[in-house]
MIBA-36499 format. One record per residue: residue number from 1; chain; x, y, z of N, C-alpha, C in turn. Coordinates in pm, whole numbers. Example, Ala and Ser with C-alpha at 12.3 -4.5 7.8 and 13.67 -1.06 7.14 Angstrom:
MIBA-36499
(site 1, 'A', (1319, -569, 780), (1230, -450, 780), (1320, -330, 780)),
(site 2, 'A', (1285, -225, 708), (1367, -106, 714), (1290, 3, 787)),
This chain:
MIBA-36499
(site 1, 'A', (-562, -2071, -389), (-517, -2036, -522), (-593, -2125, -620)),
(site 2, 'A', (-670, -2062, -707), (-750, -2135, -804), (-669, -2164, -929)),
(site 3, 'A', (-602, -2061, -980), (-515, -2075, -1096), (-416, -1958, -1094)),
(site 4, 'A', (-339, -1942, -1200), (-234, -1839, -1202), (-288, -1696, -1194)),
(site 5, 'A', (-418, -1678, -1213), (-475, -1543, -1214), (-589, -1524, -1115)),
(site 6, 'A', (-616, -1624, -1030), (-732, -1617, -942), (-699, -1671, -803)),
(site 7, 'A', (-734, -1593, -702), (-725, -1640, -564), (-859, -1616, -496)),
(site 8, 'A', (-889, -1699, -398), (-1011, -1687, -319), (-973, -1687, -172)),
(site 9, 'A', (-1055, -1623, -91), (-1044, -1646, 53), (-1182, -1646, 114)),
(site 10, 'A', (-1192, -1719, 222), (-1317, -1730, 295), (-1325, -1614, 395)),
(site 11, 'A', (-1436, -1542, 392), (-1458, -1426, 478), (-1556, -1466, 587)),
(site 12, 'A', (-1507, -1477, 709), (-1590, -1525, 819), (-1671, -1415, 885)),
(site 13, 'A', (-1633, -1291, 869), (-1702, -1182, 937), (-1637, -1154, 1070)),
(site 14, 'A', (-1692, -1059, 1142), (-1643, -1029, 1274), (-1575, -894, 1287)),
(site 15, 'A', (-1544, -828, 1176), (-1480, -696, 1190), (-1532, -601, 1083)),
(site 16, 'A', (-1660, -583, 1083), (-1721, -490, 989), (-1733, -549, 848)),
(site 17, 'A', (-1769, -465, 756), (-1797, -508, 618), (-1718, -426, 519)),
(site 18, 'A', (-1607, -366, 564), (-1532, -271, 482), (-1482, -329, 350)),
(site 19, 'A', (-1419, -445, 352), (-1363, -502, 229), (-1474, -527, 127)),
(site 20, 'A', (-1581, -590, 170), (-1691, -622, 77), (-1754, -494, 23)),
(site 21, 'A', (-1780, -397, 109), (-1842, -271, 64), (-1754, -198, -36)),
(site 22, 'A', (-1624, -193, -10), (-1536, -123, -103), (-1513, -201, -232)),
(site 23, 'A', (-1518, -333, -226), (-1514, -410, -350), (-1636, -378, -435)),
(site 24, 'A', (-1751, -367, -372), (-1873, -336, -447), (-1869, -196, -505)),
(site 25, 'A', (-1798, -106, -440), (-1789, 31, -489), (-1706, 40, -618)),
(site 26, 'A', (-1587, -22, -618), (-1502, -7, -737), (-1424, -133, -775)),
(site 27, 'A', (-1430, -238, -695), (-1367, -365, -731), (-1217, -376, -707)),
(site 28, 'A', (-1149, -264, -680), (-1003, -270, -663), (-968, -331, -529)),
(site 29, 'A', (-859, -411, -529), (-813, -472, -405), (-664, -501, -413)),
(site 30, 'A', (-600, -492, -298), (-459, -529, -284), (-447, -619, -162)),
(site 31, 'A', (-379, -730, -178), (-345, -817, -65), (-197, -801, -38)),
(site 32, 'A', (-161, -791, 89), (-20, -780, 124), (17, -894, 218)),
(site 33, 'A', (123, -964, 185), (176, -1072, 266), (314, -1031, 315)),
(site 34, 'A', (337, -1048, 445), (467, -1013, 504), (534, -1138, 558)),
(site 35, 'A', (663, -1148, 539), (740, -1258, 599), (776, -1217, 741)),
(site 36, 'A', (721, -1287, 839), (748, -1257, 979), (858, -1345, 1036)),
(site 37, 'A', (906, -1438, 956), (1021, -1520, 995), (1100, -1548, 868)),
(site 38, 'A', (1222, -1593, 882), (1306, -1619, 765), (1351, -1490, 697)),
(site 39, 'A', (1374, -1499, 567), (1422, -1386, 487), (1317, -1276, 480)),
(site 40, 'A', (1357, -1152, 495), (1265, -1038, 489), (1206, -1027, 349)),
(site 41, 'A', (1073, -1009, 341), (1008, -995, 212), (863, -950, 233)),
(site 42, 'A', (813, -873, 137), (672, -836, 130), (627, -869, -12)),
(site 43, 'A', (510, -930, -23), (451, -963, -153), (314, -898, -159)),
(site 44, 'A', (285, -832, -269), (153, -771, -290), (89, -829, -415)),
(site 45, 'A', (-40, -858, -402), (-122, -904, -514), (-224, -794, -541)),
(site 46, 'A', (-228, -746, -664), (-322, -641, -704), (-424, -702, -799)),
(site 47, 'A', (-548, -655, -790), (-646, -707, -883), (-783, -646, -865)),
(site 48, 'A', (-878, -706, -935), (-1019, -672, -925), (-1086, -785, -849)),
(site 49, 'A', (-1163, -747, -750), (-1226, -847, -666), (-1376, -839, -667)),
(site 50, 'A', (-1435, -947, -621), (-1580, -952, -601), (-1607, -1037, -479)),
(site 51, 'A', (-1715, -1006, -410), (-1756, -1084, -295), (-1881, -1162, -332)),
(site 52, 'A', (-1874, -1293, -315), (-1990, -1379, -334), (-2040, -1407, -192)),
(site 53, 'A', (-2154, -1346, -156), (-2201, -1355, -19), (-2288, -1478, 3)),
(site 54, 'A', (-2317, -1505, 130), (-2375, -1632, 174), (-2507, -1669, 109)),
(site 55, 'A', (-2582, -1576, 56), (-2708, -1609, -12), (-2702, -1585, -162)),
(site 56, 'A', (-2584, -1561, -217), (-2568, -1542, -361), (-2561, -1676, -433)),
(site 57, 'A', (-2606, -1680, -559), (-2587, -1802, -638), (-2438, -1834, -650)),
(site 58, 'A', (-2404, -1960, -639), (-2266, -2004, -652), (-2188, -2006, -522)),
(site 59, 'A', (-2245, -1949, -416), (-2173, -1943, -289), (-2139, -2082, -236)),
(site 60, 'A', (-2236, -2173, -235), (-2213, -2307, -177), (-2099, -2380, -247)),
(site 61, 'A', (-2092, -2367, -378), (-1984, -2433, -454), (-1848, -2374, -415)),
(site 62, 'A', (-1841, -2243, -396), (-1714, -2182, -356), (-1679, -2219, -212)),
(site 63, 'A', (-1778, -2220, -123), (-1750, -2256, 16), (-1700, -2400, 26)),
(site 64, 'A', (-1744, -2487, -62), (-1699, -2626, -62), (-1548, -2637, -84)),
(site 65, 'A', (-1486, -2534, -142), (-1341, -2534, -161), (-1266, -2512, -29)),
(site 66, 'A', (-1339, -2478, 77), (-1283, -2453, 210), (-1348, -2549, 309)),
(site 67, 'A', (-1313, -2678, 305), (-1384, -2779, 385), (-1376, -2759, 536)),
(site 68, 'A', (-1282, -2680, 584), (-1271, -2655, 728), (-1385, -2565, 779)),
(site 69, 'A', (-1452, -2495, 689), (-1552, -2396, 729), (-1692, -2438, 684)),
(site 70, 'A', (-1783, -2446, 781), (-1922, -2478, 748), (-2004, -2353, 718)),
(site 71, 'A', (-1962, -2239, 775), (-2031, -2113, 754), (-1929, -2005, 721)),
(site 72, 'A', (-1972, -1914, 637), (-1890, -1797, 606), (-1983, -1687, 559)),
(site 73, 'A', (-1943, -1565, 578), (-2021, -1450, 533), (-2010, -1434, 382)),
(site 74, 'A', (-1891, -1462, 328), (-1867, -1445, 185), (-1742, -1520, 144)),
(site 75, 'A', (-1728, -1537, 16), (-1603, -1581, -45), (-1558, -1465, -132)),
(site 76, 'A', (-1436, -1418, -109), (-1382, -1309, -189), (-1297, -1370, -300)),
(site 77, 'A', (-1329, -1330, -423), (-1259, -1379, -542), (-1181, -1263, -603)),
(site 78, 'A', (-1053, -1286, -628), (-969, -1181, -686), (-912, -1228, -819)),
(site 79, 'A', (-934, -1148, -922), (-871, -1170, -1052), (-745, -1084, -1052)),
(site 80, 'A', (-631, -1151, -1050), (-501, -1085, -1032), (-460, -1010, -1158)),
(site 81, 'A', (-423, -883, -1140), (-372, -805, -1252), (-220, -792, -1245)),
(site 82, 'A', (-163, -789, -1125), (-17, -785, -1111), (24, -830, -972)),
(site 83, 'A', (152, -865, -962), (212, -908, -836), (346, -837, -824)),
(site 84, 'A', (378, -789, -704), (509, -727, -684), (562, -766, -546)),
(site 85, 'A', (692, -751, -531), (751, -774, -400), (840, -656, -364)),
(site 86, 'A', (871, -647, -236), (964, -546, -188), (1044, -606, -73)),
(site 87, 'A', (1141, -531, -26), (1242, -587, 65), (1185, -637, 197)),
(site 88, 'A', (1092, -568, 256), (1039, -610, 384), (1133, -590, 501)),
(site 89, 'A', (1235, -512, 485), (1335, -494, 590), (1276, -432, 716)),
(site 90, 'A', (1168, -359, 705), (1107, -296, 821), (1006, -384, 893)),
(site 91, 'A', (981, -503, 841), (884, -594, 903), (952, -668, 1019)),
(site 92, 'A', (895, -660, 1138), (958, -727, 1252), (940, -878, 1246)),
(site 93, 'A', (1018, -950, 1324), (999, -1093, 1340), (883, -1117, 1437)),
(site 94, 'A', (799, -1212, 1404), (692, -1257, 1492), (692, -1408, 1490)),
(site 95, 'A', (653, -1466, 1600), (645, -1612, 1607), (499, -1653, 1615)),
(site 96, 'A', (454, -1739, 1523), (318, -1790, 1527), (306, -1885, 1644)),
(site 97, 'A', (203, -1864, 1724), (182, -1950, 1840), (72, -2051, 1811)),
(site 98, 'A', (-46, -2003, 1776), (-158, -2093, 1742), (-275, -2010, 1693)),
(site 99, 'A', (-368, -2076, 1624), (-492, -2010, 1583), (-581, -1990, 1704)),
(site 100, 'A', (-660, -1886, 1703), (-761, -1864, 1807), (-889, -1935, 1763)),
(site 101, 'A', (-959, -1994, 1856), (-1079, -2070, 1824), (-1208, -1997, 1862)),
(site 102, 'A', (-1199, -1877, 1919), (-1318, -1808, 1968), (-1422, -1785, 1859)),
(site 103, 'A', (-1380, -1741, 1741), (-1476, -1712, 1635), (-1550, -1837, 1592)),
(site 104, 'A', (-1479, -1947, 1576), (-1545, -2072, 1538), (-1643, -2117, 1647)),
(site 105, 'A', (-1604, -2106, 1773), (-1695, -2145, 1882), (-1819, -2055, 1883)),
(site 106, 'A', (-1800, -1927, 1861), (-1911, -1832, 1858), (-2010, -1869, 1747)),
(site 107, 'A', (-1959, -1899, 1630), (-2043, -1936, 1517), (-2116, -2067, 1544)),
(site 108, 'A', (-2047, -2166, 1597), (-2105, -2299, 1617), (-2218, -2299, 1720)),
(site 109, 'A', (-2223, -2201, 1809), (-2325, -2199, 1914), (-2450, -2119, 1875)),
(site 110, 'A', (-2463, -2086, 1748), (-2580, -2015, 1700), (-2646, -2096, 1591)),
(site 111, 'A', (-2779, -2088, 1584), (-2847, -2151, 1470), (-2806, -2076, 1344)),
(site 112, 'A', (-2818, -2141, 1230), (-2782, -2078, 1103), (-2863, -1950, 1081)),
(site 113, 'A', (-2993, -1954, 1112), (-3077, -1836, 1090), (-3039, -1721, 1182)),
(site 114, 'A', (-3010, -1751, 1309), (-2967, -1645, 1403), (-2836, -1585, 1356)),
(site 115, 'A', (-2743, -1670, 1316), (-2613, -1622, 1269), (-2630, -1533, 1146)),
(site 116, 'A', (-2711, -1577, 1047), (-2732, -1496, 927), (-2798, -1363, 961)),
(site 117, 'A', (-2900, -1365, 1046), (-2967, -1240, 1084), (-2870, -1142, 1147)),
(site 118, 'A', (-2783, -1193, 1234), (-2682, -1107, 1297), (-2587, -1048, 1192)),
(site 119, 'A', (-2547, -1127, 1093), (-2459, -1078, 987), (-2529, -966, 910)),
(site 120, 'A', (-2655, -986, 872), (-2726, -884, 795), (-2748, -756, 877)),
(site 121, 'A', (-2781, -770, 1005), (-2804, -653, 1089), (-2675, -574, 1114)),
(site 122, 'A', (-2566, -645, 1138), (-2441, -577, 1171), (-2355, -540, 1053)),
(site 123, 'A', (-2387, -593, 935), (-2301, -571, 819), (-2376, -508, 702)),
(site 124, 'A', (-2478, -428, 731), (-2557, -365, 626), (-2486, -256, 550)),
(site 125, 'A', (-2390, -190, 618), (-2315, -86, 550), (-2178, -68, 614)),
(site 126, 'A', (-2089, -8, 536), (-1952, 19, 584), (-1954, 141, 675)),
(site 127, 'A', (-1841, 169, 737), (-1835, 286, 826), (-1853, 417, 751)),
(site 128, 'A', (-1829, 416, 619), (-1850, 537, 541), (-1980, 532, 460)),
(site 129, 'A', (-2071, 442, 498), (-2205, 441, 441), (-2223, 364, 312)),
(site 130, 'A', (-2122, 291, 267), (-2137, 212, 144), (-2219, 87, 174)),
(site 131, 'A', (-2296, 38, 77), (-2375, -84, 100), (-2287, -204, 131)),
(site 132, 'A', (-2329, -282, 228), (-2260, -405, 265), (-2343, -525, 226)),
(site 133, 'A', (-2375, -610, 324), (-2458, -727, 297), (-2602, -684, 277)),
(site 134, 'A', (-2671, -752, 188), (-2813, -728, 164), (-2887, -860, 174)),
(site 135, 'A', (-2992, -861, 258), (-3074, -981, 269), (-3136, -1012, 133)),
(site 136, 'A', (-3155, -1140, 101), (-3210, -1175, -31), (-3344, -1108, -60)),
(site 137, 'A', (-3434, -1094, 41), (-3563, -1031, 17), (-3547, -884, -18)),
(site 138, 'A', (-3445, -816, 34), (-3420, -676, 0), (-3353, -663, -137)),
(site 139, 'A', (-3269, -763, -175), (-3207, -761, -308), (-3316, -763, -415)),
(site 140, 'A', (-3415, -851, -395), (-3523, -863, -493), (-3600, -732, -507)),
(site 141, 'A', (-3628, -664, -394), (-3700, -536, -399), (-3617, -429, -468)),
(site 142, 'A', (-3488, -426, -443), (-3400, -324, -505), (-3393, -344, -656)),
(site 143, 'A', (-3393, -469, -700), (-3383, -497, -844), (-3512, -460, -917)),
(site 144, 'A', (-3629, -471, -847), (-3756, -445, -914), (-3790, -296, -914)),
(site 145, 'A', (-3722, -212, -833), (-3755, -70, -832), (-3677, 9, -930)),
């Protein structure tokens, strides 16, 4: 949480590029939080989002806000337009056991360049063909044409 109207999250990758591609298409985003223990509740944050990807200007400063992570595909920034809640009565109880470490281990065992190349190759477009990550050399060519 940056301020009363802005939230960020670190995007590590690993499950396609859908959120980033759809943010680039129209900027709309909704985050939903469910209470899996305690009082039933659902909270939704609505807003306009943008993805600052790993080779974009300003990325390193945003990543520094997440000291646990040395690498990330993007930082997603949301400018909040509204917040709402609902009962959450249909949300089941779940018990948190622990974080999984596989993704961090996978990232740590690759050189930065290998990791970035894999992100660009696997995240070039969404499943519906929207643009995803773009290598910096391709961004420059697209801007000059």
